[in-house]
TORKE-450038 format. One line per 2 residues: for each residue x, y, z of N, C-alpha, C, O. Coordinates in nm, 2 decimals. Layout:
X Y Z X Y Z X Y Z X Y Z  ...
***
This chain:
-5.88 -4.00 0.72 -5.79 -3.89 0.71 -5.75 -3.86 0.56 -5.71 -3.96 0.49  -5.77 -3.74 0.51 -5.73 -3.71 0.37 -5.58 -3.70 0.35 -5.51 -3.69 0.45
-5.54 -3.69 0.22 -5.40 -3.68 0.19 -5.34 -3.55 0.24 -5.22 -3.54 0.28  -5.42 -3.44 0.23 -5.37 -3.30 0.28 -5.33 -3.31 0.42 -5.22 -3.25 0.46
-5.41 -3.37 0.51 -5.38 -3.37 0.65 -5.26 -3.46 0.68 -5.18 -3.43 0.77  -5.25 -3.57 0.60 -5.13 -3.65 0.61 -5.00 -3.58 0.58 -4.90 -3.59 0.65
-5.00 -3.49 0.47 -4.89 -3.41 0.43 -4.85 -3.32 0.54 -4.73 -3.30 0.57  -4.95 -3.25 0.60 -4.93 -3.16 0.71 -4.86 -3.23 0.83 -4.77 -3.17 0.89
-4.91 -3.35 0.86 -4.85 -3.42 0.97 -4.71 -3.46 0.94 -4.63 -3.46 1.04  -4.68 -3.49 0.82 -4.54 -3.52 0.78 -4.45 -3.40 0.79 -4.33 -3.41 0.83
-4.50 -3.29 0.75 -4.42 -3.16 0.75 -4.39 -3.11 0.89 -4.28 -3.06 0.91  -4.49 -3.14 0.98 -4.47 -3.08 1.12 -4.35 -3.14 1.19 -4.27 -3.06 1.24
-4.33 -3.27 1.18 -4.20 -3.33 1.25 -4.08 -3.27 1.18 -3.98 -3.25 1.25  -4.08 -3.26 1.05 -3.96 -3.21 0.98 -3.93 -3.07 1.02 -3.81 -3.03 1.04
-4.03 -2.98 1.03 -4.01 -2.84 1.08 -3.96 -2.84 1.22 -3.87 -2.76 1.25  -4.01 -2.93 1.31 -3.97 -2.93 1.45 -3.82 -2.98 1.45 -3.74 -2.92 1.53
-3.78 -3.08 1.37 -3.64 -3.12 1.36 -3.55 -3.01 1.32 -3.44 -3.00 1.37  -3.60 -2.94 1.22 -3.52 -2.83 1.16 -3.50 -2.72 1.27 -3.38 -2.67 1.28
-3.60 -2.68 1.34 -3.59 -2.58 1.44 -3.50 -2.63 1.56 -3.42 -2.55 1.61  -3.52 -2.76 1.59 -3.43 -2.81 1.70 -3.29 -2.81 1.66 -3.20 -2.78 1.74
-3.26 -2.85 1.53 -3.12 -2.85 1.48 -3.06 -2.71 1.48 -2.95 -2.69 1.51  -3.14 -2.61 1.44 -3.10 -2.47 1.43 -3.07 -2.42 1.58 -2.97 -2.35 1.60
-3.15 -2.46 1.67 -3.13 -2.42 1.81 -3.00 -2.48 1.87 -2.93 -2.41 1.93  -2.97 -2.61 1.83 -2.85 -2.67 1.88 -2.73 -2.60 1.82 -2.63 -2.58 1.89
-2.74 -2.56 1.69 -2.63 -2.50 1.62 -2.60 -2.36 1.69 -2.48 -2.32 1.71  -2.70 -2.29 1.73 -2.68 -2.16 1.79 -2.62 -2.17 1.93 -2.53 -2.09 1.96
-2.66 -2.27 2.00 -2.60 -2.30 2.13 -2.45 -2.34 2.12 -2.37 -2.29 2.20  -2.42 -2.42 2.02 -2.28 -2.46 2.00 -2.19 -2.35 1.95 -2.08 -2.33 2.00
-2.25 -2.26 1.87 -2.17 -2.15 1.81 -2.16 -2.03 1.90 -2.06 -1.97 1.91  -2.27 -2.00 1.97 -2.28 -1.88 2.04 -2.30 -1.89 2.19 -2.28 -1.79 2.27
-2.33 -2.01 2.24 -2.35 -2.03 2.38 -2.48 -1.99 2.43 -2.51 -1.99 2.55  -2.57 -1.95 2.34 -2.70 -1.90 2.38 -2.80 -1.92 2.26 -2.75 -1.95 2.15
-2.93 -1.92 2.29 -3.03 -1.95 2.19 -3.05 -1.83 2.09 -3.10 -1.86 1.98  -3.03 -1.71 2.14 -3.06 -1.60 2.05 -2.97 -1.48 2.08 -2.93 -1.46 2.20
-2.93 -1.41 1.98 -2.85 -1.29 2.00 -2.93 -1.17 1.96 -2.99 -1.16 1.85  -2.94 -1.07 2.05 -3.02 -0.95 2.02 -2.96 -0.88 1.90 -2.84 -0.85 1.89
-3.05 -0.84 1.81 -3.01 -0.77 1.69 -3.07 -0.63 1.69 -3.19 -0.61 1.72  -2.99 -0.53 1.65 -3.04 -0.39 1.64 -3.13 -0.39 1.51 -3.09 -0.43 1.41
-3.26 -0.34 1.53 -3.35 -0.34 1.41 -3.30 -0.24 1.31 -3.29 -0.12 1.33  -3.28 -0.30 1.19 -3.24 -0.22 1.07 -3.12 -0.12 1.10 -3.13 -0.01 1.07
-3.02 -0.17 1.17 -2.91 -0.09 1.21 -2.83 -0.05 1.09 -2.81 -0.13 0.99  -2.78 0.08 1.08 -2.70 0.13 0.97 -2.55 0.11 1.00 -2.47 0.16 0.93
-2.52 0.05 1.12 -2.38 0.03 1.16 -2.35 -0.12 1.17 -2.42 -0.20 1.23  -2.25 -0.16 1.10 -2.21 -0.30 1.10 -2.10 -0.32 1.20 -2.01 -0.24 1.21
-2.10 -0.43 1.28 -2.00 -0.46 1.38 -1.92 -0.59 1.33 -1.98 -0.69 1.30  -1.79 -0.57 1.32 -1.70 -0.68 1.28 -1.61 -0.71 1.39 -1.54 -0.62 1.45
-1.60 -0.84 1.43 -1.51 -0.88 1.54 -1.39 -0.95 1.48 -1.40 -1.04 1.40  -1.27 -0.92 1.54 -1.14 -0.99 1.50 -1.09 -1.04 1.64 -1.03 -0.96 1.72
-1.10 -1.17 1.66 -1.06 -1.23 1.79 -0.96 -1.34 1.77 -0.95 -1.40 1.66  -0.90 -1.38 1.88 -0.80 -1.49 1.87 -0.68 -1.46 1.79 -0.62 -1.35 1.80
-0.64 -1.55 1.70 -0.53 -1.53 1.62 -0.57 -1.51 1.47 -0.66 -1.58 1.42  -0.51 -1.41 1.40 -0.54 -1.38 1.26 -0.48 -1.49 1.18 -0.35 -1.50 1.17
-0.56 -1.58 1.12 -0.51 -1.69 1.04 -0.49 -1.64 0.90 -0.58 -1.58 0.84  -0.37 -1.68 0.85 -0.34 -1.64 0.71 -0.33 -1.75 0.62 -0.43 -1.82 0.59
-0.21 -1.77 0.56 -0.19 -1.88 0.46 -0.18 -2.02 0.51 -0.20 -2.11 0.44  -0.15 -2.03 0.64 -0.14 -2.16 0.70 -0.25 -2.18 0.80 -0.28 -2.10 0.88
-0.32 -2.30 0.78 -0.43 -2.33 0.87 -0.38 -2.37 1.01 -0.29 -2.45 1.02  -0.44 -2.30 1.11 -0.40 -2.33 1.25 -0.47 -2.45 1.31 -0.58 -2.48 1.26
-0.42 -2.51 1.42 -0.49 -2.62 1.48 -0.63 -2.59 1.52 -0.66 -2.47 1.56  -0.72 -2.69 1.53 -0.86 -2.66 1.56 -0.88 -2.61 1.70 -0.98 -2.54 1.73
-0.79 -2.63 1.80 -0.80 -2.58 1.93 -0.77 -2.43 1.94 -0.80 -2.37 2.05  -0.71 -2.37 1.84 -0.68 -2.23 1.84 -0.81 -2.15 1.80 -0.88 -2.18 1.71
-0.83 -2.04 1.88 -0.94 -1.95 1.84 -0.88 -1.86 1.73 -0.79 -1.78 1.75  -0.94 -1.86 1.61 -0.89 -1.79 1.50 -0.99 -1.70 1.43 -1.11 -1.72 1.44
-0.94 -1.60 1.36 -1.02 -1.52 1.27 -0.95 -1.54 1.13 -0.84 -1.50 1.11  -1.03 -1.60 1.04 -0.97 -1.63 0.91 -0.99 -1.50 0.82 -1.10 -1.45 0.79
-0.87 -1.45 0.77 -0.88 -1.33 0.69 -0.95 -1.34 0.56 -1.01 -1.24 0.52  -0.96 -1.46 0.51 -1.03 -1.48 0.38 -1.18 -1.47 0.40 -1.26 -1.46 0.30
-1.22 -1.48 0.53 -1.37 -1.47 0.56 -1.40 -1.32 0.57 -1.51 -1.28 0.54  -1.30 -1.24 0.62 -1.33 -1.10 0.64 -1.32 -1.01 0.52 -1.40 -0.91 0.50
-1.23 -1.05 0.42 -1.22 -0.97 0.30 -1.35 -0.95 0.23 -1.38 -0.84 0.19  -1.42 -1.06 0.20 -1.55 -1.04 0.13 -1.65 -0.96 0.21 -1.73 -0.89 0.15
-1.65 -0.97 0.34 -1.74 -0.90 0.43 -1.71 -0.75 0.41 -1.80 -0.67 0.41  -1.58 -0.71 0.41 -1.55 -0.57 0.40 -1.59 -0.51 0.26 -1.63 -0.40 0.26
-1.58 -0.59 0.16 -1.63 -0.55 0.02 -1.78 -0.53 0.03 -1.83 -0.43 -0.03  -1.85 -0.62 0.09 -1.99 -0.62 0.10 -2.04 -0.49 0.18 -2.14 -0.43 0.15
-1.96 -0.46 0.29 -1.99 -0.34 0.37 -1.98 -0.22 0.28 -2.06 -0.13 0.29  -1.87 -0.21 0.20 -1.85 -0.10 0.12 -1.96 -0.08 0.01 -2.00 0.03 -0.02
-2.01 -0.19 -0.04 -2.11 -0.19 -0.15 -2.26 -0.17 -0.10 -2.34 -0.13 -0.17  -2.28 -0.21 0.03 -2.42 -0.20 0.08 -2.46 -0.06 0.12 -2.40 0.00 0.21
-2.56 0.00 0.05 -2.59 0.14 0.08 -2.66 0.15 0.21 -2.67 0.27 0.27  -2.72 0.04 0.27 -2.78 0.05 0.40 -2.68 0.07 0.52 -2.72 0.12 0.62
-2.56 0.02 0.49 -2.46 0.03 0.60 -2.38 0.16 0.58 -2.32 0.19 0.48  -2.39 0.24 0.69 -2.33 0.38 0.68 -2.20 0.39 0.77 -2.12 0.48 0.75
-2.18 0.29 0.85 -2.06 0.29 0.94 -2.02 0.15 0.98 -2.10 0.06 0.98  -1.89 0.14 1.03 -1.84 0.01 1.07 -1.77 0.03 1.20 -1.69 0.12 1.22
-1.79 -0.06 1.29 -1.73 -0.07 1.42 -1.65 -0.20 1.43 -1.71 -0.31 1.40  -1.52 -0.20 1.46 -1.43 -0.32 1.46 -1.40 -0.35 1.61 -1.34 -0.26 1.67
-1.43 -0.47 1.65 -1.40 -0.51 1.79 -1.27 -0.60 1.78 -1.27 -0.70 1.71  -1.17 -0.56 1.86 -1.04 -0.63 1.85 -1.01 -0.69 1.98 -1.00 -0.62 2.09
-0.98 -0.82 1.98 -0.92 -0.89 2.10 -0.84 -1.00 2.04 -0.88 -1.12 2.04  -0.72 -0.97 1.99 -0.63 -1.06 1.91 -0.49 -1.06 1.97 -0.44 -0.96 2.01
-0.43 -1.18 1.95 -0.29 -1.20 1.99 -0.20 -1.17 1.88 -0.08 -1.18 1.89  -0.25 -1.14 1.76 -0.17 -1.12 1.64 -0.19 -1.23 1.54 -0.30 -1.29 1.54
-0.09 -1.26 1.47 -0.10 -1.37 1.37 -0.02 -1.34 1.24 0.09 -1.28 1.25  -0.07 -1.39 1.13 0.00 -1.37 1.00 0.02 -1.23 0.96 -0.08 -1.15 0.96
0.14 -1.19 0.93 0.17 -1.05 0.91 0.10 -1.00 0.78 0.04 -0.89 0.78  0.12 -1.08 0.67 0.06 -1.03 0.54 -0.09 -1.03 0.55 -0.16 -0.94 0.49
-0.15 -1.13 0.62 -0.30 -1.13 0.63 -0.35 -1.01 0.71 -0.44 -0.95 0.68  -0.27 -0.98 0.82 -0.31 -0.86 0.90 -0.29 -0.73 0.83 -0.38 -0.64 0.84
-0.19 -0.72 0.75 -0.17 -0.60 0.67 -0.28 -0.59 0.56 -0.33 -0.48 0.53  -0.32 -0.70 0.50 -0.43 -0.70 0.40 -0.56 -0.65 0.46 -0.62 -0.57 0.40
-0.59 -0.70 0.58 -0.71 -0.65 0.65 -0.70 -0.50 0.69 -0.80 -0.43 0.67  -0.58 -0.46 0.73 -0.56 -0.32 0.76 -0.58 -0.23 0.64 -0.64 -0.12 0.65
-0.52 -0.27 0.53 -0.54 -0.19 0.41 -0.68 -0.18 0.36 -0.73 -0.08 0.31  -0.75 -0.30 0.37 -0.89 -0.30 0.33 -0.98 -0.21 0.42 -1.06 -0.13 0.37
-0.95 -0.21 0.55 -1.03 -0.13 0.64 -1.00 0.02 0.62 -1.09 0.10 0.62  -0.87 0.05 0.60 -0.84 0.19 0.58 -0.89 0.25 0.45 -0.90 0.37 0.43
-0.92 0.16 0.35 -0.96 0.21 0.22 -1.11 0.22 0.20 -1.17 0.26 0.10  -1.19 0.18 0.31 -1.33 0.19 0.31 -1.38 0.33 0.31 -1.32 0.41 0.39
-1.47 0.37 0.23 -1.52 0.51 0.22 -1.61 0.55 0.33 -1.63 0.67 0.36  -1.66 0.45 0.40 -1.76 0.48 0.51 -1.68 0.50 0.64 -1.57 0.44 0.66
-1.74 0.57 0.74 -1.67 0.59 0.87 -1.64 0.46 0.94 -1.73 0.37 0.95  -1.52 0.45 0.99 -1.48 0.33 1.07 -1.43 0.36 1.20 -1.35 0.46 1.22
-1.46 0.28 1.30 -1.41 0.31 1.44 -1.37 0.17 1.50 -1.44 0.07 1.48  -1.25 0.16 1.56 -1.21 0.04 1.62 -1.20 0.05 1.77 -1.18 0.16 1.83
-1.22 -0.06 1.84 -1.21 -0.07 1.99 -1.12 -0.19 2.02 -1.15 -0.30 1.98  -1.01 -0.16 2.09 -0.92 -0.27 2.14 -0.97 -0.31 2.28 -0.98 -0.24 2.37
-1.02 -0.44 2.28 -1.07 -0.50 2.40 -0.98 -0.61 2.45 -0.96 -0.70 2.37  -0.93 -0.61 2.57 -0.85 -0.72 2.61 -0.71 -0.70 2.55 -0.61 -0.67 2.63
-0.69 -0.72 2.42 -0.56 -0.71 2.36 -0.57 -0.68 2.21 -0.66 -0.73 2.14  -0.47 -0.60 2.17 -0.46 -0.58 2.02 -0.31 -0.59 1.99 -0.24 -0.50 1.96
-0.26 -0.72 2.01 -0.11 -0.74 2.00 -0.06 -0.76 1.86 -0.13 -0.80 1.77  0.07 -0.74 1.85 0.15 -0.77 1.73 0.08 -0.71 1.60 0.07 -0.59 1.59
0.04 -0.80 1.51 -0.02 -0.75 1.38 -0.16 -0.69 1.41 -0.22 -0.62 1.32  -0.21 -0.70 1.53 -0.34 -0.64 1.57 -0.32 -0.49 1.58 -0.42 -0.41 1.58
-0.20 -0.44 1.60 -0.17 -0.29 1.61 -0.21 -0.22 1.48 -0.28 -0.13 1.49  -0.15 -0.26 1.37 -0.20 -0.19 1.24 -0.34 -0.21 1.21 -0.40 -0.11 1.16
-0.41 -0.32 1.25 -0.55 -0.33 1.23 -0.63 -0.23 1.31 -0.72 -0.17 1.27  -0.58 -0.21 1.44 -0.65 -0.12 1.53 -0.64 0.03 1.48 -0.74 0.10 1.48
-0.52 0.07 1.42 -0.50 0.20 1.38 -0.56 0.23 1.24 -0.56 0.34 1.19  -0.60 0.12 1.17 -0.65 0.14 1.03 -0.78 0.21 1.02 -0.82 0.26 0.91
-0.86 0.21 1.13 -0.99 0.28 1.13 -0.97 0.43 1.14 -0.86 0.48 1.17  -1.08 0.50 1.10 -1.08 0.65 1.11 -1.05 0.70 1.25 -0.99 0.80 1.27
-1.10 0.63 1.35 -1.08 0.67 1.49 -1.07 0.54 1.57 -1.15 0.45 1.55  -0.98 0.54 1.67 -0.96 0.42 1.75 -0.98 0.45 1.89 -0.94 0.55 1.95
-1.03 0.35 1.96 -1.05 0.35 2.11 -0.98 0.23 2.17 -0.96 0.13 2.10  -0.94 0.24 2.30 -0.89 0.13 2.37 -0.95 0.14 2.51 -0.95 0.24 2.57
-0.99 0.02 2.57 -1.05 0.02 2.70 -0.93 0.03 2.80 -0.82 -0.01 2.77  -0.95 0.09 2.92 -0.84 0.11 3.01 -0.75 -0.01 3.05 -0.63 0.00 3.07
-0.81 -0.13 3.05 -0.74 -0.25 3.09 -0.68 -0.33 2.97 -0.61 -0.43 2.99  -0.70 -0.28 2.85 -0.65 -0.35 2.73 -0.50 -0.32 2.71 -0.45 -0.22 2.76
-0.43 -0.42 2.65 -0.29 -0.40 2.62 -0.26 -0.42 2.47 -0.33 -0.49 2.40  -0.15 -0.37 2.43 -0.10 -0.38 2.29 0.05 -0.41 2.30 0.13 -0.33 2.34
0.09 -0.53 2.24 0.23 -0.57 2.24 0.29 -0.53 2.11 0.25 -0.57 2.00  0.40 -0.45 2.12 0.47 -0.40 2.00 0.60 -0.47 2.00 0.68 -0.45 2.09
0.63 -0.55 1.89 0.76 -0.62 1.89 0.80 -0.64 1.74 0.72 -0.62 1.65  0.93 -0.67 1.72 0.97 -0.69 1.58 0.90 -0.81 1.51 0.84 -0.90 1.58
0.91 -0.81 1.38 0.85 -0.93 1.30 0.92 -1.05 1.33 1.05 -1.05 1.33  0.85 -1.16 1.35 0.91 -1.29 1.38 0.87 -1.39 1.27 0.76 -1.38 1.21
0.96 -1.49 1.25 0.92 -1.60 1.16 0.91 -1.73 1.24 0.99 -1.75 1.33  0.82 -1.82 1.20 0.82 -1.95 1.26 0.84 -2.05 1.15 0.81 -2.03 1.03
0.90 -2.17 1.18 0.93 -2.27 1.08 1.07 -2.26 1.03 1.16 -2.20 1.09  1.09 -2.31 0.91 1.23 -2.31 0.85 1.27 -2.17 0.80 1.20 -2.10 0.73
1.39 -2.13 0.84 1.45 -2.01 0.81 1.58 -2.03 0.74 1.67 -2.10 0.79  1.60 -1.98 0.61 1.72 -2.00 0.54 1.82 -1.89 0.58 1.79 -1.77 0.57
1.93 -1.93 0.64 2.02 -1.83 0.70 2.11 -1.76 0.60 2.23 -1.79 0.59  2.06 -1.68 0.51 2.13 -1.61 0.41 2.09 -1.46 0.43 1.99 -1.43 0.48
2.18 -1.37 0.38 2.15 -1.22 0.39 2.01 -1.18 0.34 1.95 -1.09 0.39  1.97 -1.25 0.23 1.84 -1.21 0.16 1.73 -1.23 0.26 1.63 -1.16 0.25
1.74 -1.34 0.35 1.63 -1.36 0.44 1.61 -1.25 0.54 1.50 -1.20 0.57  1.72 -1.19 0.59 1.72 -1.08 0.68 1.67 -0.95 0.61 1.60 -0.87 0.68
1.71 -0.94 0.49 1.66 -0.82 0.41 1.51 -0.83 0.39 1.44 -0.72 0.40  1.46 -0.95 0.36 1.32 -0.96 0.35 1.24 -0.93 0.48 1.14 -0.86 0.47
1.29 -0.98 0.59 1.23 -0.95 0.72 1.23 -0.81 0.75 1.14 -0.75 0.80  1.34 -0.74 0.72 1.36 -0.60 0.74 1.26 -0.52 0.66 1.20 -0.42 0.71
1.24 -0.56 0.53 1.14 -0.49 0.45 1.00 -0.51 0.50 0.91 -0.42 0.49  0.97 -0.63 0.54 0.83 -0.66 0.59 0.81 -0.58 0.72 0.70 -0.53 0.74
0.91 -0.57 0.80 0.90 -0.49 0.92 0.87 -0.34 0.89 0.79 -0.27 0.96  0.94 -0.29 0.79 0.92 -0.15 0.75 0.78 -0.13 0.70 0.72 -0.02 0.72
0.72 -0.23 0.64 0.58 -0.21 0.59 0.49 -0.19 0.71 0.40 -0.11 0.70  0.51 -0.27 0.82 0.43 -0.26 0.94 0.45 -0.12 1.00 0.35 -0.05 1.04
0.58 -0.08 1.02 0.61 0.05 1.08 0.55 0.16 1.00 0.49 0.25 1.06  0.57 0.16 0.87 0.51 0.27 0.79 0.36 0.28 0.79 0.31 0.39 0.80
0.29 0.17 0.80 0.15 0.17 0.80 0.10 0.23 0.93 0.01 0.32 0.94  0.16 0.18 1.04 0.12 0.23 1.18 0.15 0.38 1.19 0.06 0.45 1.24
0.26 0.42 1.15 0.30 0.57 1.16 0.21 0.65 1.07 0.17 0.76 1.11  0.17 0.61 0.95 0.09 0.68 0.86 -0.06 0.69 0.90 -0.13 0.77 0.86
-0.10 0.59 0.99 -0.24 0.58 1.03 -0.27 0.61 1.17 -0.38 0.59 1.23  -0.16 0.67 1.24 -0.18 0.71 1.38 -0.10 0.83 1.41 -0.04 0.89 1.31
-0.10 0.88 1.53 -0.02 1.00 1.56 0.11 0.97 1.63 0.17 1.06 1.68  0.15 0.85 1.63 0.28 0.81 1.69 0.39 0.85 1.60 0.38 0.83 1.48
0.51 0.89 1.65 0.62 0.92 1.58 0.70 0.79 1.54 0.70 0.70 1.62  0.76 0.79 1.43 0.84 0.67 1.39 0.94 0.63 1.49 0.96 0.52 1.52
1.02 0.73 1.54 1.13 0.71 1.63 1.07 0.64 1.76 1.13 0.55 1.82  0.96 0.69 1.81 0.89 0.64 1.93 0.85 0.50 1.91 0.86 0.41 2.00
0.78 0.47 1.79 0.73 0.34 1.76 0.85 0.24 1.76 0.84 0.12 1.81  0.96 0.28 1.69 1.08 0.19 1.69 1.14 0.17 1.82 1.18 0.06 1.85
1.14 0.27 1.91 1.19 0.25 2.04 1.11 0.15 2.12 1.16 0.06 2.19  0.97 0.16 2.11 0.89 0.06 2.17 0.91 -0.08 2.11 0.90 -0.18 2.19
0.93 -0.09 1.98 0.94 -0.22 1.92 1.07 -0.29 1.96 1.07 -0.41 1.97  1.18 -0.22 1.97 1.31 -0.28 2.00 1.36 -0.27 2.14 1.47 -0.29 2.17
1.27 -0.22 2.23 1.30 -0.21 2.37 1.34 -0.34 2.43 1.28 -0.45 2.40  1.44 -0.34 2.52 1.49 -0.46 2.59 1.45 -0.45 2.74 1.46 -0.35 2.80
1.42 -0.57 2.79 1.39 -0.58 2.93 1.24 -0.55 2.97 1.20 -0.58 3.08  1.16 -0.50 2.87 1.02 -0.48 2.90 0.94 -0.61 2.90 0.86 -0.64 2.99
0.97 -0.70 2.80 0.91 -0.83 2.79 1.01 -0.93 2.84 1.13 -0.92 2.81  0.96 -1.03 2.91 1.05 -1.13 2.97 1.11 -1.21 2.85 1.04 -1.27 2.77
1.25 -1.22 2.85 1.32 -1.29 2.75 1.28 -1.26 2.61 1.29 -1.35 2.52  1.25 -1.14 2.58 1.21 -1.10 2.45 1.23 -0.95 2.43 1.26 -0.88 2.52
1.21 -0.91 2.30 1.23 -0.77 2.26 1.09 -0.71 2.23 1.01 -0.77 2.16  1.07 -0.59 2.28 0.94 -0.52 2.25 0.88 -0.46 2.38 0.95 -0.45 2.48
0.76 -0.40 2.36 0.70 -0.33 2.47 0.55 -0.37 2.48 0.48 -0.38 2.38  0.50 -0.38 2.60 0.36 -0.41 2.63 0.30 -0.27 2.67 0.33 -0.22 2.78
0.21 -0.22 2.59 0.15 -0.09 2.61 0.01 -0.10 2.66 -0.07 -0.17 2.60  -0.02 -0.04 2.78 -0.15 -0.05 2.84 -0.23 0.07 2.81 -0.18 0.18 2.79
-0.37 0.05 2.79 -0.47 0.16 2.77 -0.43 0.30 2.75 -0.41 0.35 2.64  -0.41 0.37 2.86 -0.38 0.52 2.86 -0.25 0.55 2.80 -0.23 0.65 2.74
-0.15 0.45 2.81 -0.02 0.47 2.75 -0.03 0.47 2.60 0.04 0.55 2.54  -0.11 0.39 2.55 -0.13 0.38 2.40 -0.18 0.51 2.35 -0.14 0.56 2.24
-0.27 0.58 2.42 -0.32 0.71 2.39 -0.21 0.82 2.40 -0.20 0.90 2.32  -0.14 0.81 2.51 -0.03 0.91 2.54 0.08 0.90 2.43 0.13 1.01 2.39
0.11 0.78 2.38 0.21 0.77 2.27 0.16 0.82 2.14 0.23 0.84 2.04  0.02 0.83 2.12 -0.04 0.87 2.00 -0.07 0.75 1.91 -0.11 0.77 1.79
-0.06 0.63 1.97 -0.09 0.51 1.89 -0.24 0.49 1.87 -0.29 0.46 1.76  -0.32 0.52 1.98 -0.46 0.51 1.98 -0.52 0.65 2.01 -0.46 0.73 2.08
-0.64 0.68 1.95 -0.69 0.81 1.96 -0.75 0.85 2.10 -0.73 0.96 2.15  -0.82 0.75 2.16 -0.88 0.78 2.29 -0.91 0.65 2.37 -0.92 0.54 2.32
-0.92 0.67 2.50 -0.96 0.56 2.59 -1.12 0.56 2.59 -1.18 0.66 2.61  -1.17 0.44 2.57 -1.32 0.43 2.57 -1.36 0.30 2.53 -1.28 0.21 2.48
-1.49 0.27 2.54 -1.55 0.14 2.51 -1.66 0.15 2.40 -1.66 0.24 2.31  -1.76 0.07 2.42 -1.87 0.06 2.32 -1.95 0.19 2.31 -1.98 0.24 2.20
-1.98 0.25 2.43 -2.06 0.38 2.43 -1.99 0.48 2.35 -2.05 0.55 2.26  -1.86 0.51 2.38 -1.79 0.61 2.31 -1.77 0.58 2.16 -1.77 0.67 2.08
-1.75 0.45 2.13 -1.73 0.41 1.99 -1.86 0.44 1.91 -1.85 0.49 1.79  -1.97 0.40 1.97 -2.10 0.42 1.89 -2.13 0.57 1.88 -2.18 0.61 1.77
-2.10 0.65 1.98 -2.12 0.80 1.97 -2.03 0.85 1.86 -2.07 0.94 1.78  -1.90 0.80 1.85 -1.81 0.86 1.75 -1.85 0.82 1.61 -1.84 0.90 1.52
-1.89 0.69 1.59 -1.92 0.65 1.46 -2.05 0.72 1.41 -2.06 0.75 1.29  -2.14 0.75 1.50 -2.26 0.82 1.46 -2.23 0.97 1.42 -2.28 1.03 1.33
-2.13 1.02 1.50 -2.08 1.16 1.47 -2.02 1.17 1.33 -2.04 1.26 1.25  -1.94 1.07 1.30 -1.87 1.06 1.17 -1.97 1.04 1.06 -1.96 1.10 0.95
-2.07 0.96 1.08 -2.18 0.94 0.98 -2.25 1.07 0.95 -2.28 1.10 0.84  -2.29 1.14 1.06 -2.36 1.27 1.04 -2.27 1.37 0.97 -2.32 1.44 0.88
-2.14 1.37 1.00 -2.05 1.46 0.92 -2.05 1.43 0.78 -2.05 1.51 0.69  -2.04 1.30 0.75 -2.03 1.25 0.61 -2.16 1.29 0.53 -2.16 1.33 0.42
-2.28 1.27 0.60 -2.41 1.30 0.54 -2.41 1.45 0.51 -2.46 1.49 0.40  -2.36 1.54 0.60 -2.36 1.68 0.58 -2.27 1.72 0.46 -2.31 1.81 0.38
-2.16 1.65 0.45 -2.07 1.68 0.34 -2.13 1.64 0.20 -2.11 1.71 0.10  -2.20 1.53 0.20 -2.26 1.48 0.08 -2.38 1.58 0.04 -2.39 1.60 -0.08
-2.45 1.63 0.13 -2.56 1.72 0.10 -2.51 1.85 0.05 -2.56 1.91 -0.04  -2.39 1.90 0.10 -2.33 2.02 0.05 -2.28 2.00 -0.10 -2.29 2.09 -0.18
-2.23 1.88 -0.13 -2.19 1.85 -0.26 -2.30 1.85 -0.36 -2.29 1.90 -0.47  -2.42 1.79 -0.32 -2.54 1.78 -0.40 -2.59 1.92 -0.43 -2.63 1.95 -0.54
-2.59 2.01 -0.33 -2.64 2.14 -0.35 -2.55 2.22 -0.44 -2.58 2.34 -0.46
***
């Protein structure tokens, strides 16, 4: 046996081990061996699930979306000329207020068409993320919990602490009101309602109610979202052609 054939024999087990390791990683991460990909799709899909993790790392058993992972992705989406639209899938219980607002501001500042879908839940800080897109959908069974800003951990009981909380809450309210069709008075009524949530303040809004209040644009799922983002992309293309001419 010559040296070339020996090298090939050595390489073959290494390649098999590498493929096997890659397969195991896919099963561990995704629960399946392969995920179907749209060939050369011009639409990027971004998922925000579990709890939005901010400045404090959450326990490993928590399902989290790390905002520092999403920020570079959003910049890359803006810079990539092949990506013409963005669809955001939301199923979140909320999380860090500043991290959620950072993501909301980033999404709202993207120049490309954006569409969000609330699946399961878009609670707490998930509300501003949902309305940050150009157009928002919610499936009929999804819910959105609207409540005042809360703090966990050590709280210093001085007037400045409550002023800080109040200003942070105003930031959330202003963003939601400016990026949806809900009136400020109505949003505050939902936020401070008593008796709707057990032993808590706030309101749990279901699918069609979110649309009725003007918080979300329409009831719909993946089909409607893809149709809408393609419509927005075509409109943007038409506007760009008019400018060029």
